[in-house]
C-alpha positions in Angstrom: -11.7 21.6 18.5 -7.8 22.4 17.8 -6.0 22.1 14.6 -2.2 23.3 14.5 0.1 24.1 11.5 1.4 20.7 10.7 -2.7 19.5 10.9 -3.4 21.7 8.7 -0.5 21.1 6.3 -1.3 17.2 5.9 -5.0 17.8 5.9 -4.3 20.6 2.7 -1.7 17.5 0.9 -5.0 14.7 1.9 -7.4 16.9 0.3 -4.9 17.4 -2.7 -4.4 14.0 -3.0 -8.4 12.9 -3.0 -8.9 15.5 -5.5 -6.3 14.7 -8.2 -8.0 11.2 -8.1 -11.1 12.2 -8.5 -9.8 14.7 -11.4 -8.5 11.4 -13.0 -11.6 10.1 -12.5 -13.7 13.0 -13.5 -11.7 12.8 -16.4 -11.9 9.5 -17.7 -15.7 9.8 -17.3 -14.7 7.2 -14.6 -16.4 8.9 -11.6 -19.5 8.2 -12.6 -19.8 4.8 -13.2 -17.8 3.9 -10.2 -20.6 5.0 -8.4 -23.0 3.4 -10.3 -21.8 0.4 -10.4 -21.1 0.4 -6.5 -24.7 -0.9 -5.4 -24.8 -4.2 -8.2 -21.3 -4.9 -6.2 -22.4 -4.8 -3.2 -23.4 -8.8 -2.0 -22.9 -8.6 1.5 -22.1 -6.2 4.3 -18.3 -5.5 5.7 -17.5 -8.3 8.1 -14.7 -8.8 11.3 -13.6 -6.5 13.8 -12.5 -3.1 14.1 -9.4 -2.2 12.5 -7.1 0.4 13.7 -4.7 2.9 11.3 -2.0 4.3 13.3 -1.5 8.2 11.0 2.6 7.8 9.5 5.0 10.4 10.8 4.1 12.3 7.0 0.8 13.0 8.4 -0.9 10.0 6.2 -2.9 7.2 7.1 -0.8 3.8 5.6 -2.5 0.4 5.6 -1.1 -3.0 5.3 -4.3 -4.2 3.1 -4.7 -7.7 2.2 -6.2 -8.5 -1.1 -7.2 -12.0 -2.3 -4.7 -13.5 0.1 -1.5 -11.2 -0.4 -0.5 -7.9 1.2 -0.2 -4.7 -0.1 0.5 -1.2 1.6 -1.1 1.2 0.3 -2.4 5.5 2.0 -5.8 5.5 3.1 -7.6 8.1 0.5 -11.6 8.9 1.9 -11.1 11.8 -1.6 -11.1 8.4 -3.6 -14.0 6.6 -5.2 -12.6 3.1 -5.8 -9.4 1.8 -4.7 -6.6 2.5 -7.2 -3.6 0.0 -7.7 -0.3 0.6 -9.0 0.6 -2.0 -11.5 3.6 -2.8 -9.5 1.4 -3.8 -6.6 -1.3 -5.5 -9.1 1.6 -7.6 -10.1 2.5 -8.4 -7.0 -1.3 -9.6 -6.3 -1.1 -11.5 -8.9 -3.7 -9.9 -10.8 -1.8 -11.1 -14.4 -3.6 -8.2 -16.7 -2.6 -7.7 -20.0 -1.2 -4.7 -21.5 -4.8 -4.6 -24.0 -6.5 -4.9 -20.3 -5.6 -1.0 -19.8 -8.1 0.2 -22.1 -9.3 3.2 -19.5 -7.8 6.4 -20.1 -7.2 9.0 -17.1 -5.8 11.8 -17.1 -3.4 12.8 -14.7 -1.1 15.8 -13.4 1.9 14.1 -15.2 -1.0 13.5 -18.5 -2.4 10.6 -19.7 -2.1 7.0 -18.5 -4.3 3.8 -19.1 -5.8 2.2 -16.6 -7.2 -1.2 -16.1 -10.8 -2.3 -14.0 -10.8 -5.0 -11.7 -13.1 -6.5 -9.2 -11.0 -7.7 -6.2 -12.6 -11.0 -4.1 -11.3 -9.6 -0.7 -10.3 -6.6 1.0 -9.4 -6.4 4.6 -7.5 -4.7 7.1 -7.3 -5.7 10.2 -9.7 -7.8 9.8 -12.3 -5.8 8.9 -13.2 -7.5 5.3 -15.4 -6.3 2.4 -15.9 -9.1 -0.1 -15.9 -7.8 -4.1 -14.5 -4.5 -4.2 -13.9 -2.6 -7.9 -10.6 -1.6 -8.3 -8.8 0.5 -11.0 -5.1 -0.5 -11.7 -3.3 2.0 -13.8 -0.1 2.0 -15.8 2.3 4.1 -14.6 2.2 7.3 -12.7 1.1 6.3 -9.3 3.9 6.8 -6.6 1.4 4.1 -4.1 -1.6 2.3 -4.2 -4.8 4.2 -2.1 -7.6 2.6 -0.1 -10.6 4.3 -1.4 -13.9 4.6 -1.4 -14.9 1.3 -2.5 -13.7 -0.5 0.6 -13.9 2.6 3.1 -17.5 3.3 2.2 -18.6 -0.5 2.5 -18.0 0.0 6.0 -20.4 0.8 8.8 -18.3 3.1 9.8 -14.6 4.8 10.5 -13.0 8.0 12.4 -10.2 9.5 12.2 -8.1 11.4 15.2 -5.1 13.0 15.1 -3.0 9.9 15.6 -5.6 6.9 14.0 -8.0 5.7 11.9 -10.6 3.5 13.5 -12.1 1.6 10.9 -15.4 -0.7 11.6 -17.4 -3.4 9.3 
């Protein structure tokens, strides 16, 4: 296996991003809750065909994610225990959250933020679809949505190469 400095830099950024999200969730006491809730949320296996997500020039894997019939652009983050959506993406998806829904408190590198727990009916990337996916919507402080393990962990597998990520339902 060969790594160049660019690959190591990208790997370092991905690990830092993942650890930041885990830290947020740990500070809010959500990491254990998300894991405990996952088995109950699994109602059916992932379906569809394999999906390929190409690595972008910034070194991250960015996916067009179809959620409940609408599409957002999210960074694939294997270190995030659950999907994390920005408030702006939640509005695009028509989730209709009210201020009272943001009752979970997360501590981020930028300071504390409020989050809302949501259940997404259907999440798919190029046809690799998973039903009933848990997610968090943060009120502020997250520059982009994250496609985390509440989706990825329901697939039968995913494989990363230097140029692409393959998602297998």
